[in-house]
C-alpha positions in Angstrom: 77.7 85.0 113.3 77.3 83.3 110.0 79.2 80.4 109.5 80.5 79.8 105.8 82.2 76.9 104.4 86.1 77.3 103.3 89.0 78.6 105.2 88.3 79.8 108.6 91.2 80.9 110.9 91.7 78.9 114.3 92.9 80.7 117.1 95.2 78.5 119.2 97.0 78.7 122.7 101.1 79.8 122.1 103.2 77.1 120.7 101.0 74.5 120.4 99.8 75.2 116.7 101.9 71.8 116.1 99.7 70.0 118.1 96.4 71.8 117.4 97.2 70.6 113.4 97.8 67.1 114.4 94.8 66.9 116.2 92.8 68.2 113.5 94.2 65.7 111.2 93.9 62.8 113.0 89.7 63.8 113.2 90.3 63.6 109.3 89.8 67.4 109.2 91.7 69.3 106.6 93.9 71.9 108.0 96.9 73.8 107.0 99.5 75.0 109.2 102.3 77.3 107.5 106.1 76.6 108.8 108.8 78.9 107.9 112.4 78.3 108.4 113.9 80.8 110.3 117.6 81.4 111.1 118.3 82.1 115.2 121.4 83.4 115.9 122.6 82.8 119.6 126.4 84.3 120.8 127.8 80.6 120.3 125.6 79.0 117.4 123.3 79.7 114.5 120.9 77.2 113.5 117.5 76.9 111.4 114.5 76.0 112.9 110.7 75.5 111.7 108.9 78.3 113.3 104.6 79.0 112.7 105.0 81.8 110.0 101.5 83.0 111.7 102.1 82.4 115.7 98.5 81.4 117.1 96.5 80.2 113.8 95.8 77.2 112.2 93.8 77.3 109.2 90.7 74.9 108.6 88.9 74.1 105.8 85.4 73.8 107.2 83.1 71.9 105.0 79.7 71.3 107.2 78.7 72.7 110.6 80.0 69.1 111.7 83.3 70.2 110.7 82.5 73.5 112.3 81.7 72.2 115.8 84.6 69.5 115.5 87.1 71.6 115.4 86.2 73.5 118.4 86.8 70.3 120.2 90.2 70.2 119.9 92.2 70.4 123.0 94.1 73.8 123.3 91.8 75.2 120.0 90.4 78.4 121.4 88.4 79.8 119.1 87.8 81.0 115.6 89.1 84.5 114.7 86.5 87.0 114.4 86.2 90.6 113.3 83.0 92.7 114.1 80.8 89.9 114.1 82.1 88.1 110.9 84.2 84.6 111.4 87.9 85.2 109.9 87.6 83.7 106.4 90.5 83.0 104.0 90.2 82.5 100.5 91.5 79.1 98.6 93.7 81.7 96.8 95.4 83.1 99.9 95.8 79.7 100.8 97.8 78.7 98.0 100.0 81.5 97.8 100.5 81.1 101.4 101.8 77.6 100.6 103.5 78.4 97.4 105.3 80.9 99.5 106.2 78.4 102.7 107.3 75.5 100.0 109.3 77.4 97.8 112.9 76.8 97.7 113.9 80.4 96.7 112.6 81.8 100.2 114.3 81.3 103.6 113.7 83.3 107.1 109.9 84.0 106.2 108.7 86.7 108.3 105.5 88.0 109.0 105.1 92.1 110.1 101.8 94.1 110.4 104.1 97.1 110.1 104.6 98.8 107.0 107.7 101.0 106.0 106.5 104.9 106.8 106.9 107.3 104.1 110.6 108.8 103.9 112.0 105.4 105.1 115.2 104.9 102.8 115.7 101.0 102.6 117.5 98.6 100.2 116.2 95.9 98.2 118.1 92.6 99.1 116.5 90.0 96.7 115.2 89.5 93.6 115.9 90.7 90.3 116.7 94.3 92.0 118.9 93.0 94.6 120.7 95.7 95.9 118.9 99.0 94.8 118.7 101.7 97.2 114.9 103.2 97.4 113.0 105.7 99.2 109.3 105.0 100.4 107.1 107.9 99.2 103.6 106.2 98.8 101.7 103.2 100.4 98.5 102.2 99.5 96.1 99.6 101.2 97.0 97.1 98.5 100.5 96.7 99.9 101.7 98.4 96.7 105.2 100.4 97.7 106.3 103.4 95.3 110.3 104.1 95.9 112.0 107.2 94.6 115.6 106.3 93.2 117.5 108.8 93.7 120.3 107.6 91.1 117.6 107.7 88.4 115.6 110.4 89.5 112.7 108.4 88.6 109.3 107.2 90.5 108.4 103.4 90.4 105.3 101.9 91.6 105.5 98.4 92.6 104.4 95.5 95.0 107.7 94.4 96.6 107.4 92.1 99.3 108.4 93.4 102.7 110.8 90.9 103.5 112.8 91.8 100.4 113.6 95.4 102.3 116.0 96.6 104.9 116.5 99.3 106.6 120.4 99.3 105.6 121.1 102.0 103.3 120.4 105.2 106.0 124.7 105.8 105.8 124.4 105.6 102.0 121.7 108.2 101.6 123.4 110.7 104.0 126.9 110.6 102.3 125.1 111.4 99.1 
């Protein structure tokens, strides 16, 4: 596999992300561990906790072959993420966008999911300027563009809507309409 400079994804042991991140920083390697505030509810209390946005992943900026090998000497660091013979790389632009998301004051309970809504799912936009708007997913393409049909307006709108802005809580509203 070809090693290139730039941001790579280091796969680490489960729940060892913070430990690996600290060790990378001690070795003077540039690393990024995006943390998100998550609200956890138990039967007797609710608490805000910091959790890794991407479980078992730490991002490292590789600048030389030495950096590449030094990263692998970290305890609890398993391997670089790879796909079909290529190391998993993340662009500087994507790292910047993730930083904005996790450091932004307007976001809470940030979650990652690999499942997209399905065509026909009835959703409600819960955040942002369109908060409260009910919609039905009618198209999803590979750029995570979600097009929604607005029943009340009988119009279709296509936009990139963050999945975290949507909820499935409109089944009853559509059943009544």
